[in-house]
N, C-alpha and C positions, 0 to 999 in steps of 0.2 A: 330215325334210322339213317345211318351214314350212307352217302351217295357213292356210287362207283365212279371210276375215272371219266368215262364218257359223259355221264350225267354232270359231273363237276365241270368238265370243259364246256358243256353247254351253259351251265349256270354262270360261268365266267364271262359269257357274252356281255354281262353288265354286273359290276361289283361296286360296293361301297368301300372306300379306302379305309385302312386302319388309321385312326386319328387319336393321338394321345389326349386323354381327359374327355374325349367326346364319344367314341364308339364303344361305350361300356355295354354291359348286358341289357340295361334298360333301353338304351338307344336302339340296340339291335332288335329287341322285341318289337318296338314301335315300327322299325323299318320292315320287319317281317310281315306285320299286319298290312302294310302298304303294298308290299310285293312278295308273293309267295315263291318267286323263282330267282330273284337276284342273289348273287353270292355275297355274303356278309363276312367281314373280318373283325377280329378283336383288336383292341389297342395292342401295341407292342408289349409283350411280356418278356422280361429278360431271363435268359437261361440261368444265370447265377441266382436270381431271386427264387426260382423254382427248385434248383438242385442244391444250392448251398443254403439258401434261406428258408426252404421248406414252405414257401408261400403258395401252396397248391390251391388256396381259396381263390387265387387270381384266375383259375381255370373254370370257375363256376359259370354255368350258362343254362338257359332253359332249352329243353328238347325242341320246343317250337321254333327255335332259331335256325335249324337246319335248312339249307346248306350253310355251314359256318366254318370259317378257317381260323386257326390260331396263328398269329404272327409272333415269331420269336426274335429276340435280339441276342447276339452273342458272337464269339469268334473262336471258341474252343470246340473242336469237333466232338470230343468225347462228352463234354458238358451239354452241347446242343443235342447230341443223340439221346442223352438221358432226358432232357427237357421234352424232346419230340415224343419220346415214349410215354411220358406223363400226359402229354396232350392227346395222344391216341387213346390212352386208357380213359381219359376224361370224356371221349366221344367225339372229338373234332373230326371233320371230314377231310381236312387238309392241314399241313404244317407249312408255314411260309417263313422264309428267312429274310429279315430286314437288311437290305444293303443300300438303303436310300436316305435314312434319317440323318440330318446334319447337326443335331443338337450337340452342345458342348458335353453334356453328360454321356451321350453315345460315343463321341469321339474319345473321351477319356477312358472308356471301356473297350476301345479298339473294335467297335462294331458299328453297324449302320453304314452310312455313305462312305466312310473311310475304307471299307472293304473293297470299294471299286479299284483301289490301288493294288489289291492282292487277289486276283482271280484264282490263283492256285490255292490259296487258303480257303476261299469260298467253295471251290470244287471239293476240297477235303471235307469241309463241313457238310456239304450236300451229300457226299458219298456216305459219311458216317450216319447222317440222319436217315437216309434211305435204307441203310442196312439195319437200322433199329426199328423201323415202323413199316407197316403195310400200306398206310394211307399215302397220298401223293405229297411230295415235298416240292415246293415252289419257291421262287425268288422274286422279290420286289427290289428294283434297282434304279439308279439314275443313269444318264448317258455318259457320266464322267464326273470328276471332281477337279476343282482348282485349275491348274494349267494343263491338264490332260487334253488330248485331242480326241473328242468323242468319236470321230469317224474311224479312229484306230483302236480306241479303248473298248468301245461297245462290242464290235464284232469279236474281238479276242475274248472278252468276258463271256459272251453268250456261247462261244465255241467251247471254251474250257469248262464252264459250269454245266453246259448242256451235255458234254461228254461224260460228266460225273453222274448223269442220270436225271437232271432237272429238265422236264419237258415243257414247263409253263413258266413264263416270265411276265411280270408287269413292269413296264418301263415308264418311269416318270421322265418326260421328254425335256428335262432341264438338267444342266449341270448343278452340282452342289458346290458352293464356295465355302469351304471349311474355314478359311481365313478371310475375315473382313465382312461377312454377312451373318446376320442373326438367322435362326431357324425360320422366323416369320418372313424375313427378306428373301430367304432361299425359296420360298413358295411363290414369289412374285417377280423378283428382279432378274434372275438369269433367264435369257430368252428361251422360248419353247422351240424345239426342233422336231416337229411332227414328221417332217420329210425323212429324217434319219431313221426314225422308228419304222416308217413305211418301207424304207430300203432294207431294214433288217428282216421284215416280213418276206421280202423277195429272196434274201440270202439264206434264210434259215427256214426252209419249207417244212421241216419236220418238227419245229417248235410251235407251241401255242403262245402267241404274243398279244398282250393287252397294252393299251396306251393309257397313260395317266398324266394329269397336269393341265390345269386351266380349262377343263371341260365343264360347262355350266348348264347344259340342256340335253334333253333326249334327242333333239334335232341333231346336235353335234355328234352324239353317240351313234346315231343311225348312219351319219355320213362316214364315220370311221369304219363302221362295220361294212358298209357298202363298198368302201375303198379296199377291203380285203383284210383288215385287221381282225384278229380272232375275238378280241374283247375290248371293253372300255371300262376303266375304273374312274368313278366320280368321287370327289372328296367333299370339300366344304359346301358345294351347292346342294349335295344330297342331305347335308345336315341342316343347313339354314332354311332350305325350302324343300323338305322331303317329299311333299305331295307332288310338286312339279316334276321331280325326277323319278319317283317310285310308283305313284298311283297308276300311271299308264304303262309302266315298264313291262308288265306281264303280257299285255296285248301287243305293244309296239315292238318290243325286242324279242319276245319269246313266242309270239303267235297264239297266246291264250285268249280267251274271251273275257270281255268286261274289264272295267277299271275299278280301283278302290275308291270308296267314298270317305274322305277324311273325317266327316261327322261320325260315321259308323265306326271308323277306326278309333276315334277318341272314346266312343262308348265301349269298344272292345278292350280298351286299356283299363277300364274300371275294375274288373275282377283281378287283373294283374296287380294293380295298385293296392287293392285290399289285401291281397296275399303278401305283398311286400311289406305293408304296414304291420300285418300280423306277425311277421318275422322280425320286427324291430326296426325296420327301415323307416326312412322319412319321405314324405310326399315330394319334396323338392328334388330328391335324387332321381325321380322319374320324370316329373313334369318339366324340368329344365330342358329335356330333350324334345318336349312337345311344343315349345314356344313357336316354332316355325311352321306348325302343321297347317295353318290357314294363311300363310304369307300371301299378301296381295289380294286377299278376299275380304269382303265386307265383314266387319266385326273383328278382324285380326288384331287390331290395336287393343281393344277391350279384352280379348282373349289373353294376350300377352300380359297386360297390366294385372288382371285378376290373378293369374297364376304366379306372376313374379312377386307381387305384393303379399299374397296370402299363403303361398306354399310352405314358407318357413315358420309360420306362426304355430304355436303349440296347439295340438289337436287337429291340425289341418288334415283333411281326408278327401275321399272321392267326391264328396258333395261340392268341394271347391271346383273341381273339374266340371261337374254338372252345371254349376253357376256360370263358369266361363263359357261353356258350350252354349248356354242360353243366349249369351251376347252374340254368338255367331249365327245361331239358327233364328234368333228373333222371338223365340218362345221359351217358356220354362222347360228346361231339358229334364 
């Protein structure tokens, strides 16, 4: 069941970033077992792939993933509107426009972080998408690109795009250097400016603002929320050590009772794996996202080794996960 706007805004108190090649449907299913309330995002799906390429299979997801948002890449308002409509029809709770990705492929398509240079076009895109769908349209952006001055660029961007009807923004608190830095370097080298994001919170009281970039723990997330930000988006830390970020999230961030047990979560993945295999999928497509489930715990190394070495062998199935789980629990799983 899709969530209403107020429920989505609450879910956005903590979200897992859209990450290419990582946050696919199998990853999101695992994350949902760890946290029932955290907002999850798809990998970026380009509007041309959906509208011109007909690749609607990219929208497939499990109903259990809710609340889940579709992130779109594109810069043509009409095409984005059509893609947003396809996303709503597929059942997504939210449609998010990518204005932060710095990859070469994204730049050549005139979308992603390069859109920070044209807030007017982003406003047109948002307006067109909002007119096409009833679910919320949001934006993920940077604080600026290249030689832009973030203190000038970001307020104008939020003002113009907000006026077009976007009420919720996730701000990666770094510039993107489109010339001279690789996408990987753009995740680490440009300095973080959390204070600027905090100032935007004070300037734009009517917007829901989440901070993203360099956040590696729930402790940090809680501090941002206590400081007045509306939400926190965690990226790589949530992928590589999902238990540390998500197992306690429902209690600490959302006020629910109890924490998730990664051993039980691994067991809950078994029926999902069986279903995936019965549909022609491969074990490694799922288990590659599970490697960090026991990061820092006794048996974690054996868990990773067993899954990494065995998941791609012919005939590998759920029993391999049970074997790996035995290395963690110390008993035959």
